[in-house]
PASEKOL-746171 format. One record per atom (N, C-alpha, C): y, z, x. Coordinates in steps of 0.001 Angstrom, whole numbers, plus 500000, padded with zeros to 6 digits. Atoms other than C-alpha are relative to their C-alpha. Layout:
N
YZX/...
//
This chain:
261
499102499454498856/275591574894140468/499447501507499828/500278498474499867/274512578404141709/501154500940500061/498861499140499821/276538581366141782/500594500200501371/499800499985498759/276417581084145361/500976498844500546/499274501240499685/278206577723145426/501462500247500518/498519499994499377/281500577211147384/500276501453500563/499712498695499254/281010580520149310/500459499632501557/499523500198498593/282612580895152757/499581501032500784/500260498777499239/280852583886153882/499700499723501508/500308500005498505/280825584420157654/500845498991500654/499203500880499254/283510581760158212/501396500473500193/498520499721499665/286858582149159808/500871498851499711/499090500934500599/289610580177158181/501422500316500610/498670499931499641/293131579488159728/500765499193498892/499177500786501041/295819578632156998/501375500126500528/498598500107499656/299145577493158300/500961499927498717/499234499948501372/302015578106155946/499451500843498962/500849499084501011/299925580654154371/500722501065499390/499345498941500536/302549583037153361/500606499923498471/499605500280501254/303635581428150240/499526498667499268/500119501145500498/303165578750147773/498418499512500053/501380500538499775/299946576434148089/499340500735501127/500814499316498913/299012577982151456/499669501403499733/500197498645500371/299251581550149943/498706499850498967/500992500253500922/296909580364147081/498607499627500704/501314500410499207/294404578761149619/499545501255500673/500488498736499143/294356581964151724/499281501127499101/500508499212501199/293798584046148587/498611499766499633/501356500632500489/291022581853147335/498986500106501003/501082500039498896/289296581515150658/499319501355500152/500353498511499762/289318585469151141/499133500350498767/500734499621500864/287899585958147825/498586499332499890/501196500520499914/285082583559148519/499299500341501504/500708499602498874/284045585361151606/500602499793501490/499471500292498779/286183584087154454/500795501013500580/498921499224499329/288098585974157076/501110499045500201/498913501009499954/291444584366156879/501097500500500948/498671499785499098/294298584128159574/501081499224499404/498857500612500449/297526583417158015/501111499784501020/498910500462499094/300021581555160198/501371499685499136/498925500521500623/303553581221159171/501302500501500810/498821499792499133/307135581140160835/500697501373499339/499636498831500425/307939584025158396/499057501104500131/501156499142499659/305956586736159928/500070501210498954/500008499124500936/307229589268157321/499124499697498794/500711500391501226/305919587366154461/498648499662500137/501495499976499736/302637586612156143/499448501352499992/500619498632500066/302070590336156535/499922500397498799/500045499535501596/302846590898152934/498751499318499323/501081500584500546/300301588256151940/498647500489500366/501272499417499502/297657589728154231/499742501207499394/500193498606500578/298215593129152772/499501499852498606/500392499971501430/297959591906149308/498497499535499952/501333500416499968/294710590008150174/498944501335500410/500661498633499651/293427593382151964/499773500805498689/500116498998501096/294178595352148885/499078499486498826/500978500495501117/292031592976146760/498558499931500487/501311499840499228/289066593622149153/499782498755500770/500186501082499215/289487590516151304/500361500213501403/499702499852498574/289866589962154958/501062499158500514/498911500741499582/293229588639156317/500750500653500950/499004499732498913/295292588822159394/501111499118500208/498901500696499892/298807587738159735/500421499644501407/499353500407498682/300433585908162729/501269499255499773/498752500998500061/304007584790163113/499771498897500872/500248501149499103/303685581237164449/500897498860499590/499004501164500176/306204578391164806/499091498747500465/500904501072499596/303865575293164402/500611498839500871/499337500981498996/306515573194166261/500011500137501207/500070499472498732/306055575043169247/498726500089500615/501389500139499522/302997573972171179/499616501262500836/500357498856499300/303121576954173449/499586501216499022/500246499068500910/303333579385170483/498707499855499402/501277500567500638/300556577516168737/498840500448500829/501131499716498914/298366577743171868/499750501636500058/500150498604499855/299018581450172143/499303500637498938/500561499516501271/298214582301168453/498489499609499930/501336500499500331/295130580097168351/499111500651501374/500741499441499044/293966581578171772/499720501388499670/500456498599500503/294107585196170317/498905499839499011/501024500055500981/292148584064167444/498648499628500436/501395500570499568/289518582134169380/499604501207501022/500532498859499066/289391585236171796/499141500884499299/500743499076500826/287849587216168925/498741499227499371/501162500677500535/285272584408168085/500220498481499849/499978501413500133/285713581054166717/500882499640498700/499199500481501221/287630578940164007/499054498985499302/500804500938500836/285432577237161324/500750498959499259/499130500740500940/288137575942159114/501461500135500469/498493500074499677/291747574859159857/500632499217498771/499384500570500976/293949574244156909/501532499854500654/498724500468499564/297116572386158033/501055499958498710/499174499984501272/299501573395155137/501408500009500333/498565499789499726/302690574221156845/500849498682499974/499059501375500347/305523571680155872/501265500342499437/498676499835500533/309102571325154949/500272498462499197/499712501128500689/310710568690152581/501438499454500416/498731500352499689/313821566530152898/500306498952498938/499621500961501110/315670564563150167/501157498999500769/498961500921499650/317495561291151091/499446498585500442/500263501282499754/317229557670151464/500117499726501631/499817500430498436/317167555803155030/501385500255500336/498612499910499655/320986555777155076/500427501466500035/499683498605500161/321150559514154012/499255500800501020/500936499120498964/318625560782156840/500495499646501318/499474499912498667/320245561621160072/498843499989501097/500825499824498837/318507561526163370/499510501546500016/500314498590500108/318528565331163285/498968500258498781/500923499777501128/316854565303159842/498563499607500085/501360500662499746/314050562970160923/499265500772501067/500697499218498870/313417564997164032/499474501299499529/500404498650500590/313324568323161980/498735499806499204/501263500356500939/310793566724159482/498897499759501057/501174500405499275/308686565278162185/499542501130500872/500460499056499310/308570568341164273/498962500960499156/500786499093500941/307026570508161317/498963499265499509/500993500637500665/305169567988159370/499071499051500809/500841500916499086/303732565782162152/499566500797501252/500470499323498734/303906567605165424/499326501336499722/500745498811500317/302865570855163688/498650499929499651/501247500248500396/299831569343162416/499060499575501252/500649500421498690/298953567723165825/499859501397500863/500085498804499060/299641571125167680/498805500872499653/501048498983500615/297142573081165391/498664499336500140/501522500789499687/294327570344165445/499682500116501474/500226499919498618/294702570111169146/499538501326500488/500385498662499413/294476573854169658/498759500444499563/501299499517500322/291191574261167985/498868498893500048/501162501030500063/289299570860168202/499011500304501206/500925499762498826/287756571872171678/499180500876499517/501011498956500321/286345574928170322/499086499494498871/500853500476501016/284971573278167241/498872499062500614/500990500792499234/283336570628169561/499032500835500616/501017499062499104/281727573406171662/499093500699499204/500882499336500845/280512575140168702/499028499296499028/500848500952500796/279033572171167061/500435499667498632/499493500433501307/281215571646163978/501187500820499612/498913499401500677/284026572656161822/500696499189498894/499288500739501173/286377571486159068/501403500189500314/498533499968499983/290110570471159293/500402499321498795/499438500561501222/291933570026156038/501555499914500137/498556500257499953/295550568407156205/500437499884498630/499362500136501322/297898568708153449/501036498820500050/499116501425500017/299352565129152794/500773500272498731/499295500264501103/301035564046149626/500026498652499439/499954501416500571/301281561232147100/501111499186500741/498935500703499216/304398560382149133/499525499118501003/500687500732498830/302108559065151802/499568498760499537/500627501192500594/300670556448149437/500867499090499203/499122500674500752/303557555328147255/501431500153500568/498707499766499717/307211554851147773/500711500921499080/499245499271500861/309222557655146484/501393499929500241/498462500111500030/312919557454145850/500573501064500796/499344498926499368/315098559470148291/498965500993500693/500907499118499104/312069560832150319/499564499302501300/500320500959498918/312362558521153268/499158500798501247/500522499171498807/311679561155156161/498635500718499552/501035499338500461/309235563241154072/498683499010499756/501088501070500063/307185560053153121/499298499586501358/500417500558498627/307079558919156736/499089501094500500/500821499021499561/305743562336157732/498662500269499434/501358499828500643/302965562565155273/499081498671500073/501009501160499548/301879558957155981/499537500188501427/500552499643498511/301571560194159756/498732501003499670/501227499030500068/299298563147158372/498682499122499625/501203500712500320/297104560726156646/499382499113501039/500542500874498762/296742558404159846/499354500985500728/500741499162499209/295911561489161842/498705500411499333/501240499444500596/293343562724159347/498979498697500316/500903500972499695/291597559320159479/499491499805501406/500411500341498612/291706558799163156/499197501123500486/500974499087499517/290467562266163948/498585500155499422/501247499967500556/287689562038161381/499225499006500725/500702501014499407/286513558923163009/499632500372501490/500122499450498747/286799560479166547/498940501062500149/500838498885499894/284907563628165799/498761500252498996/500978499954500813/282450562898163273/498635500280500711/501188499892499128/279791562788165898/499834501366500532/499991498701499496/280622566250166730/499856501127498760/500175499275501270/279995567463163151/501288500670499549/498633499594500419/283641568066162562/500398499118498740/499502500773501034/284921566872159243/501434500225499755/498432500061500089/288558566022158692/500300499185498725/499490500709501286/290036565411155250/501350500373499700/498645499772500410/293289565510153497/500014500238498456/499654499985501574/294654566380149936/501486499538499872/498738500654500348/297577564499148501/500333500550498549/499544499381501282/299247566672145685/501128499162499602/498864500462500601/301849565353143441/500895501175499943/499141498692500039/304471567923142328/499257501148499464/500899498772500141/303134571427142487/501218501082499652/499097498939500308/305015574396140807/499970501063501026/499931498775498921/305871576678143779/501347500807500085/498732499466499832/308707579027144505/500950499118500815/499126500909499406/310098576223146659/500747499267499098/499393500882501107/310671574178143539/500983500668499243/498843499059500924/312452577050141721/501158500086500905/498922499868499136/314622577537144774/500831498753500152/499383501362499978/315380573825145125/500797499822498706/499233500271501373/316494573655141406/501180500848499970/498786498997500106/318662576752141742/501082499517500824/498973500429498875/320367575427144885/500744498705499504/499461501334500053/320799571820143793/500461499707498461/499783500333501380/320946571907139891/500419501246499207/499711498819500718/322736575227138960/500333499687498559/499658500177501438/322854575609135140/499036498872499475/500999501063500426/320383572603134862/498481500130500361/501348499907499525/317298574086136146/498894499658499007/501072500457501032/315246573756133007/499957498569499727/499890501230500333/316357570391132382/499365499034501112/500687500598498854/315352569157135875/498688500340500206/501451499630499918/312212571038135930/499193499124499062/500795500784500819/311140569126132738/500085498611500467/499909501455499486/312256565780134347/499005499775501116/501026500007498900/310109566444137442/498672500157499503/501256499770500532/307258567624135430/499502498754499212/500293501170500635/307356564470133344/499593498794500875/500254501077499193/306929562231136370/498308499811500230/501464499965500057/303134563286136261/499483499519498523/500482500330501318/301350561457133324/499439501015499212/500439499034500780/299647564454132387/501056500937499459/498822499374500730/302961565921131600/500514501545500590/499659498770499354/303263568891133865/499745500000501435/500263499975498675/303320569899137459/498660500640500351/501263499347499701/300177571053139237/500357501555500387/499768498758499545/299598574688140254/499384500247501329/500535499816498743/298999576126143676/498494500300499922/501396499548500265/295562577562142367/499241498699499783/500731501298500084/294492573936141334/499712499314501325/500251500742498722/295088572625144843/499177500916500820/500909498927499230/293452575843146317/498596499874499621/501360500157500436/290297575196144359/499450498828500539/500455501152499270/290102571662145714/499746500354501474/500164499658498755/290504572991149050/498961500777500383/501237499150499846/287789575473148658/498839499176500001/501164500852500055/285384572712147742/499881499162501249/499970500829498758/286414570595150651/499700500560501243/500323499174498820/286063573388153132/498578500572499920/501197499181500150/282679574566151809/498907499038500283/501190500828499469/279138573425152861/499572498988498836/500180501065500871/279013571644149484/500467498768500038/499299501129499682/281333569111150743/499579499276501284/500525500241498819/279195568455153774/500162498317500287/499914501595500027/279331564537152940/501356499457500183/498577500480499965/283117564328152956/500723500051501234/499098500086498780/285061563333155854/500712498686499962/499256501197499829/287872560683156654/500367499511498679/499565500516501272/288966560715153093/501186500843499504/498954499444500601/292153561559151252/499788500383498569/500191499542501241/291906563492147887/501215500312499200/498675499740500987/294911563087145409/499569500970498933/500016499061501178/295366565813142952/501451499827499365/498774500451500383/298187564355141082/500400499878498488/499670499998501646/298087564528137155/500082498500499623/499864501519500112/297689560717137414/501032499345500604/498618500538499379/300817560003139382/499495498788500523/500230501213499250/299098557397141624/499552498835499254/500550501094500756/297148555363139156/500454499767498577/499585500028501323/298633556005135725/501379499562499803/498516500277500058/302308555425136474/499973498526500073/499777501391499863/303264551778135833/501402499593500053/
//
């Protein structure tokens, strides 16, 4: 492998949910490898903060407040980006979680998860696919989850949404392979992000470490993943070295899918 491997020089990448967690790690990693990164997040202030961090480290990043559930907002933001050139890479990372079985999931819960995790991915793919076709190629990376492939207790709506992400990935990959557009997904198991820490503080006050250890132990490797580990896989899949990869989901799960019995 040469020192020039996995470079994104001259490429423009859009990362949704790029202000924190996995999305932030992806944005930072892409910028260090030469990409001009556009960070989309419903939290515009945090997106600006991340963009400034990247700029301070010598990278190129622009922040946009964007609600991926709003098709008009998505079209407006993507229109601004495309007005300055093109989009080579789209990373659909924005997503939210929900805990609850079928009986514990209200219609409002289901709609909320659908709007962000499913419609949000659709909105962003649709906003850039025409430009990618016209330019003769591109990469779309969708963030799925191990929940899409196996039944997770008390994750009914979330599992539904990530199953839809997988189906959209496979369908779009088949439809646009002839246009040199690669569409792939990543399915992480549990990843240690600020969201996890906040969830534990809110739901298990005084038992945070106990529950953190319990969640970590569900991966046979004995720990949660890190945002950087997911970002490194994303870098490979969006680089030219992965030119033969499309229509495939890539688990990064500490053995969760295959080693748990």
